[in-house]
C-alpha positions, -999 to 999 in steps of 0.1 A, spaced: -252 522 622 -254 557 637 -241 587 617 -208 586 638 -201 548 632 -175 535 608 -186 526 574 -199 490 569 -179 466 548 -210 452 530 -229 471 503 -264 485 510 -289 477 485 -318 501 481 -349 497 459 -367 530 450 -403 528 439 -419 541 408 -453 528 403 -458 543 367 -425 531 353 -433 497 369 -468 495 355 -455 505 320 -427 479 321 -450 452 332 -476 461 306 -501 451 333 -537 462 334 -539 459 373 -535 486 399 -501 502 398 -502 504 438 -507 466 438 -478 461 417 -455 482 439 -465 462 469 -459 429 451 -424 442 440 -415 454 475 -424 420 490 -404 402 465 -374 425 469 -374 422 507 -374 384 506 -347 385 480 -324 405 504 -329 441 495 -318 462 526 -339 495 520 -371 500 502 -376 538 494 -413 546 488 -411 575 464 -445 584 451 -445 621 451 -479 626 436 -500 605 460 -523 622 486 -513 618 522 -540 592 527 -530 573 495 -493 574 506 -501 563 542 -519 532 527 -491 522 503 -465 525 531 -486 506 555 -490 478 529 -452 480 522 -444 476 558 -466 445 560 -451 431 529 -417 433 544 -425 418 577 -403 388 588 -375 401 566 -346 424 572 -357 450 547 -364 486 560 -391 506 546 -381 544 540 -405 572 531 -393 598 507 -394 631 524 -425 625 546 -412 618 581 -448 623 594 -461 594 572 -431 573 582 -438 578 618 -475 572 614 -471 540 595 -443 523 615 -418 527 587 -382 525 594 -373 560 584 -373 589 560 -353 597 530 -348 634 526 -345 654 494 -314 675 491 -333 708 499 -354 693 528 -351 699 565 -318 695 583 -313 659 595 -300 671 628 -332 690 635 -353 660 627 -331 637 645 -341 654 678 -378 647 674 -378 611 660 -374 579 681 -342 560 686 -334 537 657 -352 559 632 -332 559 600 -325 592 580 -310 593 546 -304 622 522 -300 627 485 -269 647 475 -257 658 440 -221 668 444 -190 663 466 -195 696 485 -231 688 492 -222 654 504 -195 668 528 -220 695 541 -249 672 546 -227 647 565 -210 674 587 -246 685 598 -250 651 616 -280 631 621 -277 611 588 -272 573 584 -265 572 546 -264 593 515 -276 587 479 -251 603 455 -262 609 420 -270 610 392 -241 587 385 -250 575 350 -277 586 324 -310 575 336 -346 571 323 -358 587 354 -340 620 345 -344 642 314 -319 641 287 -290 664 295 -295 661 333 -262 666 350 -241 636 359 -217 633 387 -199 603 372 -179 575 389 -149 596 397 -170 620 419 -188 591 435 -154 577 445 -143 612 459 -175 615 479 -172 580 493 -137 589 505 -148 623 518 -175 614 542 -179 589 571 -213 577 560 -223 549 534 -225 568 500 -249 548 477 -246 554 439 -279 562 422 -289 569 387 -287 546 358 -273 517 378 -273 485 357 -257 452 360 -233 463 333 -218 491 354 -220 476 389 -183 469 388 -175 506 383 -197 515 412 -181 489 434 -146 500 423 -154 536 434 -157 522 469 -193 532 472 -214 520 502 -239 504 478 -264 511 451 -299 525 448 -320 519 417 -355 520 401 -351 502 367 -325 476 379 -353 459 398 -382 464 375 -368 445 345 -335 431 355 -315 414 327 -280 400 326 -253 410 301 -267 386 276 -302 402 279 -317 373 298 -343 380 324 -333 377 360 -352 374 394 -347 402 419 -328 376 440 -305 372 411 -299 409 409 -291 410 447 -265 381 441 -250 400 412 -247 432 433 -230 415 463 -207 396 439 -197 429 423 -189 443 457 -174 410 466 -185 413 503 -208 391 525 -240 403 538 -238 420 572 -257 444 593 -250 479 578 -275 500 597 -287 504 633 
């Protein structure tokens, strides 16, 4: 889907990586990088649409190696690997695109130097920011948050809430994915806000149903699609 296309009817599902949180949750003594690669492969086979590799503290060489491994892990699936804020790494590794921070380069400027089909997303944190980012052009989707309190953010971090998510989704022509504290318990609220989908870290690290029972990632994907009540369809170019 180009930035000028109509919104897709099906939700986009995005896994955001966090190797430290994953390592702690799994209580695993192995290499955290290997755990990320394993999770990415499992998620891609389960039907996750986007894999955002967000590991800010890795060196360029380490990040490049991780992204290359994630691209290999998603081969023969429909999942797209996105690199957080490093378009150079995304291009060098054959990743599908880059996910920009709110304060990063304008998508329109970047669009002029990347190949056709390269995906560009951006994080935004309010309605005005969402409208401004969409109006600049060049984007394929937005991540809008923080919607709910999240372990990834410090206590007291500002929340946008479901009502602003709904307003942003109505205000821009792009898919707007809710991010921040997304769980199986609040999926219905996100879907009810007419969001374009969800992005999450913890939802995929230790997924549990409303009775506390452990789920597979495939089970999480099914639950998300049930909450949005739409079939799988091509949502991006």
